[in-house]
LOSETOR-79059 format. One record per atom (N, C-alpha, C): residue in one letter; z, y, x. Coordinates in steps of 0.1 Angstrom, whole numbers, padded with zeros to 4 digits, always signed. Each point is the difference from the previous one (the first is absolute). Layout:
AZYX;...
// end
This chain:
M+0000-0013+0006;M-0002+0014-0005;M+0005+0013+0009;S-0003-0002+0014;S+0005+0008+0005;S-0013+0013+0001;S-0011-0010-0001;S-0012+0010+0003;S-0007+0004-0015;Q+0007-0009-0008;Q-0002+0012-0014;Q+0009+0012-0004;S+0014-0005+0007;S+0010+0013+0001;S-0005+0012+0002;S-0010+0000+0009;S-0001+0014+0004;S-0012+0004-0008;E-0007-0009-0006;E-0009+0007-0010;E+0003+0007-0010;R-0006+0011-0003;R+0002+0008-0012;R+0001-0008-0012;K-0013-0005-0002;K-0004-0004-0014;K-0001-0016+0003;S-0002-0007-0013;S-0005-0013+0002;S-0008-0007-0014;S-0010-0004+0004;S-0011-0004-0015;S-0002-0012-0001;Q+0001-0002-0015;Q-0006-0013-0003;Q-0010+0002-0014;F-0006-0013-0005;F-0010+0001-0011;F+0013-0004-0013;V-0006+0007-0009;V+0014-0002-0015;V-0011+0002-0012;L+0008-0009-0009;L-0007+0002-0014;L+0010+0006-0008;P-0001+0006-0014;P+0009+0007-0006;P+0009-0012-0011;G+0010+0003+0003;G+0013-0006-0003;G+0005-0004+0014;E-0004+0000+0009;E+0008-0009+0014;E+0010+0014+0004;R+0008-0012+0002;R+0015+0005+0007;R-0004+0010+0016;L+0008+0010-0002;L-0002+0005+0014;L+0013+0005+0008;G+0009+0000-0008;G+0018+0003+0004;G+0007+0006-0013;V+0011+0002+0005;V+0008+0009-0013;V+0003+0012+0006;I+0013+0009-0011;I-0001+0008+0002;I+0011+0008+0011;E+0003-0013+0000;E+0014+0005+0010;E-0007+0002+0017;E-0012-0009-0001;E-0006+0001+0013;E-0008+0010+0003;F-0008+0004-0012;F-0016+0011+0002;F+0004+0006-0007;I-0011+0010-0003;I-0001+0010-0006;I-0014-0002-0008;P-0001+0000-0013;P-0015-0008-0004;P-0006+0010-0001;D-0016+0001+0005;D-0010+0011+0003;D-0012-0002-0013;A-0009+0006+0003;A-0015-0007-0007;A-0004-0014+0001;G-0004+0001-0011;G-0006-0014-0002;G+0013-0013-0004;T+0015+0005-0001;T+0004-0011-0004;T+0012+0005-0011;Y+0008-0007-0006;Y+0007+0000-0009;Y+0015-0004-0004;I+0010+0004-0005;I+0012-0010+0005;I+0006-0009-0016;K+0005-0010+0004;K+0002-0008-0015;K+0014-0006+0005;D+0011+0007-0005;D+0012-0012+0003;D+0004+0002+0018;G-0002+0012-0001;G+0001+0004+0019;G-0008-0007+0004;I-0011-0006+0001;I-0012-0005+0009;I-0007+0008-0002;I-0015+0001+0010;I-0006+0010+0004;I-0012-0008+0000;Y-0009-0001-0008;Y-0013-0010-0004;Y-0013+0007+0004;S-0012-0001+0003;S-0009+0005-0002;S-0008+0000-0009;K-0007+0014-0005;K-0008+0003-0011;K-0014-0005+0002;V-0004+0001+0010;V-0018-0005+0003;V-0003-0009+0012;V-0008-0003+0002;V-0004-0007+0007;V-0004+0006+0014;G+0003-0002+0007;G-0002+0004+0014;G+0010-0005+0012;R+0002+0015+0008;R+0013-0002+0013;R+0011+0006+0000;A+0010-0009+0001;A+0011+0007-0005;A+0005+0007+0018;S+0005+0005-0001;S+0003+0016+0014;S+0015-0002-0001;V+0008-0003+0013;V+0013-0001-0006;V+0006+0013+0011;D-0001+0013+0001;D+0007+0005+0008;D+0015-0004+0004;F+0001-0005+0014;F+0018-0005+0004;F+0007+0014+0001;L-0009+0008+0009;L+0007+0014+0006;L+0006+0011-0016;N-0007+0001-0008;N+0004+0004-0013;N-0001-0006-0011;K+0006-0012+0003;K+0005-0011-0012;K-0006+0004-0014;R-0012+0000+0007;R-0014+0000-0016;R-0010-0012-0001;V-0001-0008-0014;V-0010-0005+0002;V-0011+0001-0013;S-0013-0001+0005;S-0012+0009-0011;S-0009-0012-0002;V-0010+0000-0002;V-0011-0012-0004;V-0009+0009-0002;Y-0013+0001+0009;Y-0012+0005-0003;Y-0014-0009-0003;S-0006+0005-0011;S-0007-0008-0010;S-0013-0006+0014;L-0005-0006-0004;L-0013-0008+0009;L-0012+0002-0007;V+0004+0002-0016;V-0016+0000-0006;V+0005+0015-0003;H-0015+0002+0002;H-0001+0019+0002;H-0004+0003-0011;G+0009+0010-0003;G-0002+0008-0018;G+0009-0004-0007;T+0012-0009+0003;T+0008-0004-0010;T+0007+0011-0004;R-0004-0001-0015;R+0008+0006-0006;R+0018-0002-0010;V+0009+0003+0003;V+0013-0001-0007;V+0004+0011-0009;P+0003-0007-0013;P+0009+0010-0008;P+0006+0014+0009;K+0001+0011-0004;K+0015+0004+0007;K+0000+0010-0013;I+0011+0008+0007;I+0008+0010-0016;I-0010+0008+0000;G-0003+0002-0015;G-0009+0010-0005;G-0011-0007+0001;S-0003-0010+0002;S-0015-0006-0002;S-0001-0002-0015;I-0017+0002-0001;I-0001-0003-0016;I-0008-0012-0001;V+0006-0008-0006;V-0009-0018+0000;V-0003+0000-0010;L-0008-0016-0002;L-0005-0005-0007;L+0006-0011-0006;G+0002-0007-0009;G+0006-0014+0002;G-0001-0004-0019;Q+0001-0016+0004;Q+0000-0007-0011;Q+0012-0001-0004;V+0004+0001-0015;V+0014-0006-0004;V+0003-0012+0000;S+0013-0005+0007;S-0004-0018-0001;S+0010-0006-0005;N+0009+0010-0009;N+0014-0001-0006;N+0005+0011-0008;A+0003-0002-0010;A+0010+0009-0008;A+0011-0001-0001;Q+0016+0005-0004;Q+0006-0003-0007;Q+0010+0013-0005;T+0008-0002-0004;T+0004+0013-0009;T+0004+0012+0005;Q+0006-0002+0018;Q+0000+0013+0006;Q-0004-0001+0012;N-0013-0004+0005;N-0005-0002+0012;N-0016-0006-0004;A-0010+0005+0008;A-0013-0012+0002;A-0002-0003+0010;G-0007-0008+0006;G-0005-0005+0016;G-0015+0001-0007;V+0001+0009+0015;V-0015+0004+0007;V-0007-0009+0014;R-0008-0004-0006;R-0011-0003+0013;R-0009+0008+0009;I+0001+0010+0006;I-0007+0010+0010;I-0011-0003+0006;F-0014+0002-0003;F-0008-0004+0008;F-0011+0014+0000;K+0001+0008+0001;K+0002+0015+0003;K+0006+0010+0002;I-0004+0006+0013;I+0007+0010+0003;I-0014+0014+0005;G+0001+0012-0011;G-0006+0005-0003;G-0014-0004-0002;K-0010+0001+0001;K-0010-0004+0003;K-0006-0015+0006;K+0012+0000+0011;K-0003-0015+0007;K+0002-0010-0008;Q-0010-0009+0002;Q+0008-0016-0003;Q+0011-0006+0011;L+0006-0008-0005;L+0010-0008+0005;L-0002-0012+0011;S+0001-0005+0006;S-0009-0012+0005;S+0012-0013-0008;G+0013+0007+0002;G+0009-0010-0006;G+0006+0005-0010;F+0011-0003-0007;F+0008+0005-0012;F+0013+0006+0007;F+0006+0011-0009;F+0015+0006+0000;F+0008-0003-0012;T+0017-0004-0001;T-0001+0001-0013;T+0009+0014+0001;G+0001+0005-0013;G+0008+0014-0004;G+0004-0007-0008;I+0013+0011-0007;I+0008+0000-0017;I-0002+0012-0005;L-0003+0002-0011;L+0000+0010-0008;L+0013-0001-0009;H+0009+0008+0002;H+0014-0002-0007;H-0001+0012-0012;I+0010-0005-0010;I-0006+0014-0012;I+0006+0009+0003;S+0006+0004+0005;S+0008+0013+0003;S-0011+0010+0009;D-0012-0009+0003;D-0011+0008+0009;D-0015+0003-0008;V+0003-0008-0010;V-0012+0002-0008;V-0004+0017-0010;Q+0009+0007-0002;Q-0005+0012-0006;Q+0012+0008+0000;L+0001+0012+0000;L+0011+0009-0006;L+0009-0003-0011;R-0005-0001-0009;R+0002-0004-0013;R+0004-0017+0000;Y+0015+0001-0012;Y+0004-0017+0000;Y-0015-0009-0005;V+0003-0010+0013;V-0007-0011-0011;V+0009-0010-0003;E-0004-0010-0012;E+0009-0010-0005;E-0005-0013+0014;S-0011-0003+0002;S+0001-0015+0002;S-0011+0002+0011;M-0006-0010+0007;M-0012+0002+0012;M-0009-0005-0010;F+0005-0006-0010;F-0015-0004-0008;F-0008+0006-0009;D+0004+0011+0001;D-0007+0011-0004;D-0006+0011+0011;V+0002-0002+0011;V-0005+0002+0012;V-0014-0004+0007;C+0001-0013-0001;C-0007-0010+0005;C+0002-0017-0004;K-0010-0004+0000;K+0003-0017+0000;K-0007-0007+0012;P+0001-0012+0003;P-0008-0007+0009;P-0013+0001-0002;G-0010-0001+0013;G-0015+0000+0000;G-0003+0017+0004;D+0007+0007-0005;D-0004+0015+0000;D-0001+0006+0015;I-0009+0010-0007;I-0005+0005+0016;I+0009+0015+0002;I+0009-0001+0010;I+0009+0014-0003;I-0001+0009+0011;R-0004+0009+0000;R+0001+0012+0010;R+0018+0006+0001;T+0008-0003+0017;T+0008+0006-0001;T+0003+0009+0011;K+0010+0004+0006;K+0009+0006+0011;K+0006-0007+0007;V-0001-0003+0014;V+0011-0008+0004;V+0013+0013+0005;I+0010-0005-0003;I+0014+0013-0001;I+0009-0004+0010;S+0002-0013+0000;S+0005-0008+0014;S+0000-0010+0003;E+0004-0005+0011;E+0002-0019+0005;E+0013-0002+0002;K+0001-0013-0003;K+0017-0006+0003;K-0005-0014+0001;N+0002-0012+0011;N-0005-0011+0003;N-0014-0001+0000;N-0009+0008+0007;N-0012-0003-0010;N-0006+0002-0010;V+0007+0003-0013;V-0004+0003-0018;V-0002+0012+0006;Y-0011+0005-0009;Y-0004+0013+0003;Y+0007+0004-0017;H+0004+0012-0005;H+0007+0007-0008;H-0011+0011-0007;L-0003-0001-0010;L-0013+0003-0006;L+0006+0010-0011;S-0010+0010-0001;S+0004+0012-0015;S-0014+0001-0006;T-0003+0003-0012;T-0008+0006-0010;T+0004+0013-0003;K+0008+0005+0003;K+0007+0015-0006;K-0013+0009-0005;D-0011-0002+0013;D-0010+0014-0004;D-0011-0003-0007;R-0003+0006-0007;R-0009+0000-0011;R-0015-0008+0006;D-0005-0003+0012;D-0011-0009+0007;D+0002-0008+0000;L+0015-0004-0001;L+0007-0014+0004;L+0000-0008-0012;G+0000-0015+0002;G+0000-0007-0014;G-0009-0011-0001;V+0002-0006-0010;V-0012-0013-0001;V-0017+0007-0003;V-0010-0005+0010;V-0013+0007-0003;V-0009-0012-0008;Y+0008-0012+0000;Y-0009-0010-0008;Y+0013-0010-0007;A-0005+0001-0010;A+0013-0010-0010;A-0008-0010-0010;F+0003-0008+0005;F-0002-0017-0008;F+0006-0004-0015;C-0006-0002-0009;C+0010-0005-0009;C+0008-0011+0001;S+0016+0001-0006;S+0004-0013+0008;S-0005-0011-0013;Q-0009+0002-0009;Q+0000-0012-0014;Q-0012-0007+0007;C-0008+0009+0005;C-0018-0007+0000;C-0002+0007+0015;G+0006+0003+0009;G-0007+0006+0011;G-0014+0012+0000;H-0003+0004-0010;H-0007+0008+0006;H+0001+0014-0001;M-0007+0009+0004;M+0006+0011+0010;M+0004+0012-0014;L+0010+0004-0001;L+0003+0012-0008;L-0005+0013-0001;E-0002+0008-0013;E-0008+0008+0007;E+0013+0011-0012;L+0003+0015+0009;L+0007+0006+0001;L-0002+0010-0016;R+0009+0000-0012;R+0004+0002-0010;R+0007+0014-0001;R+0001+0009-0010;R+0011+0009-0002;R+0012-0007-0003;Q-0001-0010-0005;Q+0012-0004-0008;Q-0001-0017+0011;G-0003-0001+0010;G+0003-0011+0013;G-0006+0000+0003;M-0001-0018+0006;M-0011-0005+0006;M-0008-0009-0010;H-0014-0003-0002;H+0000-0008-0006;H-0011-0009+0000;C+0002-0012-0002;C-0011-0013+0002;C-0013+0002-0007;P-0007+0002+0006;P-0015+0003-0015;P-0003-0018-0001;R+0006-0011+0009;R-0006-0014-0007;R+0004-0003-0011;C+0019+0000+0006;C+0010-0008-0013;C+0007+0011-0010;G-0004+0013+0003;G+0007+0011-0005;G+0022+0001-0001;K-0003-0006+0012;K+0016+0001+0002;K+0005+0013+0012;T+0008+0010-0005;T+0006+0010+0004;T+0011-0001+0010;E+0001+0007+0009;E+0011-0002+0014;E+0001+0013+0004;R+0013-0001+0008;R+0004+0014+0003;R-0005-0001+0016;R-0003+0012+0007;R+0003-0002+0015;R+0002+0014+0007;K+0004-0001+0015;K+0000+0014+0004;K-0013+0002+0005;T-0006+0011-0002;T-0017-0002+0006;T-0001+0009+0012;A-0011+0001+0007;A-0001+0013+0006;A-0014+0009-0005;L+0002+0016+0006;L-0008+0006-0008;L-0015-0005-0002;D-0005-0009+0010;D-0017-0004+0001;D+0005-0017-0006;Y+0003-0002-0008;Y+0004-0014-0005;Y-0018-0006-0004;G+0000-0010+0005;G-0016-0005-0004;G-0013+0005+0005;R+0001+0008+0006;R-0013+0010+0006;R-0004-0007+0013;G+0002-0007+0000;G-0004-0008+0017;G+0007+0007+0012;G+0006+0008-0002;G+0003+0007+0012;G+0011-0006+0006;I+0001-0008+0006;I+0011-0009+0004;I+0008+0011+0015;I-0002+0012+0001;I+0007+0004+0013;I-0007+0011+0004;
// end
């Protein structure tokens, strides 16, 4: 170890989710996340351990890899909905398609300024939704649809699967006639996915 201890950095190839160290040992930096006090790689790349400054980071090997950041406008598909929150599989940041998927959570308190009784009035599984990343904890992105241009951009009937049309009294299915509720983006159904 004597030859390495004089070196400032050590690097190795890592995959997302690979353990890099613990927070008692190192300060997590770019390309990492923490879960239960353990530092993991967020991307495919080279782990860089700076022993002098006690920092660990991962530099992506995939050029142009995009990872959601706080403030990013993202597009995803609702994977599940419960009374208080909905899971979202993020597949786009801005106008750029992602090579993988990231997981996001939309909590009922981050939907809109006025009171919302249930997430089932906001979105349903299968809907395409535009949200903003407001925080990140344990590699899960916390999302918001409080702005007028955020919300469901394409909704599908929970009964027959047909795309819903936006009407004054709510979302209407032209195929089976069912009426549903959603928190829609200003440009709902107009093909403007971000």
